[in-house]
KOLNUDO-866747 format. One record per atom (N, C-alpha, C): residue in one letter; atom name; y, x negated, z. Coordinates in steps of 0.02 Angstrom, whole numbers. Each point is the difference from the previous one (the first is absolute). Layout:
residues N
A; CA; Y; X; Z
...
end
This chain:
residues 132
M; N; 6272; -5535; 3987
M; CA; 78; -4; 42
M; C; -7; -83; 31
A; N; 57; -20; -40
A; CA; 0; -92; 33
A; C; 63; -3; 56
V; N; -28; -1; 72
V; CA; 21; 5; 45
V; C; 16; -90; 18
K; N; 73; -9; 14
K; CA; -3; -69; 16
K; C; 3; -12; 44
H; N; 44; 9; 59
H; CA; 12; -22; 67
H; C; -76; 9; 21
P; N; -21; -56; 27
P; CA; -37; -25; 45
P; C; -47; 86; 46
L; N; 46; -13; 50
L; CA; -19; 65; 39
L; C; 9; 63; -31
L; N; 30; 22; -39
L; CA; -13; 66; -24
L; C; -56; 4; -61
R; N; -14; -64; -31
R; CA; -80; -1; -41
R; C; -37; 6; 43
F; N; -12; -46; 69
F; CA; -51; 9; 37
F; C; -11; 86; 1
L; N; 48; 17; 38
L; CA; -3; 81; 11
L; C; -21; 60; -59
Y; N; 28; -26; -46
Y; CA; -18; 49; -40
Y; C; -81; 4; -38
Y; N; -35; -65; 25
Y; CA; -73; -18; -49
Y; C; -38; 29; 88
W; N; 11; -47; 59
W; CA; -21; 9; 46
W; C; 12; 58; 48
L; N; 46; 27; 2
L; CA; 12; 64; 56
L; C; -48; 69; -29
P; N; -20; 13; -74
P; CA; -35; 60; -7
P; C; -91; -11; 4
P; N; -1; -65; 32
P; CA; -88; -12; 10
P; C; 14; 20; 76
F; N; 46; -20; 29
F; CA; 9; 4; 72
F; C; 23; 71; 31
L; N; 15; 33; -38
L; CA; 19; 62; 24
L; C; -64; 31; -22
W; N; -17; -16; -68
W; CA; -74; 48; 2
W; C; -41; 22; 38
M; N; -36; -94; 19
M; CA; -25; 7; 93
M; C; 17; 33; 34
A; N; 70; -1; 9
A; CA; 30; 51; 85
A; C; -33; 49; -41
L; N; 24; 27; -45
L; CA; -5; 89; -13
L; C; -88; 2; 3
I; N; -47; -38; -19
I; CA; -72; 9; 7
I; C; -8; -15; 85
F; N; 30; -46; 21
F; CA; -10; -9; 96
F; C; 5; 86; 13
Y; N; 80; 4; -26
Y; CA; 16; 60; 58
Y; C; -48; 70; -29
L; N; -3; 7; -62
L; CA; -51; 49; -8
L; C; -71; 12; 18
S; N; -33; -67; 4
S; CA; -62; -3; 33
S; C; -8; -2; 96
S; N; 64; -1; 23
S; CA; 19; 27; 44
S; C; -16; 75; 43
R; N; 19; 32; -60
R; CA; 12; 73; 13
R; C; -52; 17; 9
K; N; -19; 74; 44
K; CA; -61; 40; -6
K; C; -15; 12; -58
S; N; -70; 2; 11
S; CA; -31; 11; -68
S; C; 3; 87; -6
I; N; 13; 10; -77
I; CA; 5; 62; -7
I; C; -31; 29; -70
G; N; -17; 57; 9
G; CA; -50; 21; -63
G; C; 46; 48; -47
I; N; -1; 2; -60
I; CA; 39; 39; -57
I; C; -11; 65; 12
T; N; -75; -4; -54
T; CA; -31; 62; -22
T; C; -50; 21; 64
H; N; -20; -39; 52
H; CA; -37; 28; 42
H; C; -86; -6; -40
A; N; -2; -18; -45
A; CA; -77; 3; -31
A; C; -6; -100; -11
Y; N; -23; 14; 32
Y; CA; -21; -72; 4
Y; C; 5; -37; -44
L; N; -45; 4; -53
L; CA; -7; -14; -55
L; C; 59; -40; -63
Y; N; 42; 75; 17
Y; CA; 60; -7; -43
Y; C; 58; -36; 48
D; N; -1; -23; 60
D; CA; 29; -32; 34
D; C; -14; -67; 12
F; N; -60; -13; -13
F; CA; -17; -73; 1
F; C; 4; -38; -85
V; N; 8; 39; -66
V; CA; 7; -10; -60
V; C; 95; -5; 9
I; N; 21; 31; 27
I; CA; 56; -3; 1
I; C; 52; -59; 40
F; N; -25; -18; 50
F; CA; 6; -45; 51
F; C; -10; -56; -35
K; N; -72; 1; -29
K; CA; -31; -70; -11
K; C; 45; -22; -80
S; N; 19; 66; -30
S; CA; 42; -30; -48
S; C; 78; -38; -6
L; N; 5; 22; 97
L; CA; 84; -18; 16
L; C; -35; -84; -4
H; N; -37; -7; 15
H; CA; -38; -67; 31
H; C; 28; -50; -44
V; N; -52; 33; -69
V; CA; -3; -59; -44
V; C; 68; 6; -40
I; N; 37; 43; 11
I; CA; 65; 2; -32
I; C; 57; -52; 46
E; N; 8; 8; 61
E; CA; 27; -21; 44
E; C; -16; -95; 1
Y; N; -37; 2; 1
Y; CA; -38; -111; -35
Y; C; 11; -16; -52
A; N; -5; 75; -45
A; CA; 39; -42; -74
A; C; 69; -34; -3
V; N; 18; 44; 33
V; CA; 81; -12; -5
V; C; 12; -63; 69
L; N; -32; 18; 43
L; CA; 16; -63; 38
L; C; -10; -65; -52
F; N; -62; 3; -33
F; CA; -32; -75; -42
F; C; 63; -5; -34
F; N; 18; 60; -44
F; CA; 59; -25; -31
F; C; 75; -39; 38
F; N; -5; 18; 46
F; CA; 93; -7; 28
F; C; -27; -82; 11
I; N; -61; -19; 37
I; CA; -11; -50; 29
I; C; 0; -43; -65
F; N; -52; -5; -72
F; CA; 5; -21; -38
F; C; 85; -9; -39
R; N; 28; 42; -4
R; CA; 65; -10; -23
R; C; 43; -56; 50
A; N; 0; 8; 46
A; CA; 24; -60; 48
A; C; -21; -52; -14
L; N; -83; -6; 0
L; CA; -19; -75; -22
L; C; 47; -34; -69
H; N; -9; 49; -39
H; CA; 31; -14; -60
H; C; 53; -32; -3
T; N; 49; -17; 76
T; CA; 66; -18; -9
T; C; -19; -88; 36
T; N; -65; -12; 8
T; CA; -30; -81; 27
T; C; -37; -11; -49
K; N; -9; -83; 31
K; CA; -21; -50; -63
K; C; -65; 5; 13
F; N; -47; 47; 24
F; CA; -58; 8; -21
F; C; -16; 4; -63
S; N; -61; -22; -36
S; CA; -24; 19; -46
S; C; -22; 69; 1
L; N; 2; 39; -67
L; CA; -4; 66; -16
L; C; -80; 15; 37
S; N; -33; -31; 6
S; CA; -77; 10; 27
S; C; -2; 6; 63
H; N; 33; -51; 34
H; CA; 17; 2; 60
H; C; 26; 59; 30
Q; N; 81; 20; -43
Q; CA; 50; 65; 25
Q; C; -70; 45; 7
F; N; -48; 21; -52
F; CA; -57; 63; -2
F; C; -25; -20; 42
I; N; -52; -61; 21
I; CA; -34; 3; 63
I; C; 41; -1; 72
L; N; 51; -22; 6
L; CA; 22; 17; 62
L; C; 29; 78; 20
A; N; 42; 21; -79
A; CA; -7; 78; 17
A; C; -42; 43; 24
I; N; -67; -17; -22
I; CA; -63; 49; 12
I; C; -36; -39; 77
V; N; 23; -40; 12
V; CA; -25; -42; 66
V; C; 51; 20; 55
C; N; 66; -1; -19
C; CA; 43; 41; 65
C; C; -4; 83; 13
S; N; 10; 37; -69
S; CA; -29; 47; -11
S; C; -68; 53; 56
V; N; -56; -55; -22
V; CA; -79; 14; 40
V; C; -7; -18; 74
L; N; 63; -46; 11
L; CA; 3; -27; 74
L; C; 52; 48; 41
F; N; 54; 49; -50
F; CA; 24; 52; 36
F; C; -34; 32; 17
A; N; -43; 43; -54
A; CA; -38; 42; 5
A; C; -65; 3; 38
T; N; -14; -57; 34
T; CA; -30; -16; 36
T; C; 24; -1; 98
S; N; 54; -1; -23
S; CA; 50; 5; 85
S; C; 22; 67; 4
D; N; 20; 33; -45
D; CA; 19; 69; -3
D; C; -70; 37; 30
E; N; -61; -12; -28
E; CA; -78; 17; 43
E; C; -9; -11; 65
I; N; 35; -53; -1
I; CA; -15; -24; 68
I; C; 54; 25; 38
H; N; 64; 5; -12
H; CA; 39; 32; 41
H; C; 11; 83; 21
Q; N; -70; 36; -67
Q; CA; -15; 55; 34
Q; C; -53; 30; 21
L; N; -33; -67; 38
L; CA; -41; -3; 53
L; C; 12; 13; 81
F; N; 67; -1; -28
F; CA; 38; 43; 80
F; C; 57; 35; -2
I; N; -20; 37; -61
I; CA; 45; 59; 9
I; C; -54; 57; -9
S; N; 5; 37; 63
S; CA; -32; 59; 36
S; C; -41; 33; -74
S; N; 61; 32; -52
S; CA; -46; 41; -16
S; C; -24; -14; -74
R; N; -6; -72; -6
R; CA; -14; -47; -59
R; C; -51; -47; 31
Q; N; -41; -20; -85
Q; CA; -49; -42; 12
Q; C; 9; -54; -58
G; N; -25; -44; 45
G; CA; 22; -71; -59
G; C; -86; 17; -25
K; N; 23; -19; -77
K; CA; -79; -5; -38
K; C; -7; -54; -37
V; N; -47; -31; -15
V; CA; -5; -33; -47
V; C; -18; 28; -63
R; N; 1; 36; -7
R; CA; -3; 58; -70
R; C; 47; 8; -25
D; N; 63; 2; 44
D; CA; 67; 7; -29
D; C; 35; -58; -15
I; N; -15; -66; 40
I; CA; 4; -50; -41
I; C; -26; -30; -66
L; N; -43; 29; -25
L; CA; -40; -14; -55
L; C; 29; 67; -52
I; N; 36; 57; 14
I; CA; 39; 48; -31
I; C; 75; -12; -1
D; N; 20; -69; 15
D; CA; 63; -32; 10
D; C; -6; -48; -51
T; N; -50; -32; 8
T; CA; -21; -55; -56
T; C; -9; 21; -57
A; N; -36; 50; -1
A; CA; 6; 36; -89
A; C; 69; 9; -13
G; N; 44; 38; 32
G; CA; 68; 11; -23
G; C; 20; -84; -29
I; N; 2; -42; 56
I; CA; 30; -60; -34
I; C; -35; -25; -63
L; N; -60; 17; -6
L; CA; -29; -37; -57
L; C; 7; 27; -60
I; N; 28; 74; 8
I; CA; -5; 39; -52
I; C; 87; -40; -16
M; N; 60; -2; 41
M; CA; 43; -10; -7
M; C; -1; -73; -35
Y; N; -54; -37; 41
Y; CA; 6; -72; -41
Y; C; -15; -6; -62
I; N; -50; 30; -20
I; CA; -4; 20; -83
I; C; 25; 34; -48
I; N; 36; 40; 44
I; CA; 75; 29; -51
I; C; 53; -42; -2
T; N; 28; -42; 43
T; CA; 31; -46; 4
T; C; -35; -69; -65
K; N; -40; -19; 19
K; CA; -13; -63; -44
K; C; -23; 20; -72
K; N; -21; 64; -21
K; CA; -12; 33; -71
K; C; 85; -1; -28
N; N; 52; 6; 42
N; CA; 46; 31; -21
N; C; 76; -36; 15
L; N; -28; -63; -12
L; CA; 49; -56; 42
L; C; 50; 8; -12
K; N; 11; -17; -83
K; CA; 60; -1; -47
K; C; 50; 51; 53
F; N; -27; 52; -18
F; CA; 36; 66; 30
F; C; 34; -8; 76
V; N; -50; -21; 44
V; CA; 11; 18; 58
V; C; 60; -77; 22
K; N; 4; -45; -45
K; CA; 45; -64; 11
K; C; 57; 22; -27
R; N; 25; 53; -44
R; CA; 49; 47; -8
R; C; 30; 28; 45
L; N; -68; 41; 49
L; CA; 29; 47; 73
L; C; 35; -73; 49
I; N; -29; -37; 11
I; CA; 18; -49; 45
I; C; 55; -24; -15
end
């Protein structure tokens, strides 16, 4: 989509990553819950959600950075760094939520989602550029 007006263009590309980060922040502020009440199933479900939410965050940030003058390799690096930094800040934030725990393990799981999306995006760059 070719958005011409600078403000609309900025919002079109940069609003999604910030809204997604706000959603992650909101969800991590809520009381921890179980879905199945079986530890292993809940663990797999919630950690899969971590992978998905940070894969999406990476893609949104990469999409926004693609509108800048950074080289493609710098766009990838910045998207990875920003996503991992946000994952880290989210885990620090969870240290202050009574029913939550900030864990390095979760940062690593989030990073796995980021790297999976990086690989998918890089391998399918032609297709991705049409989406952007």
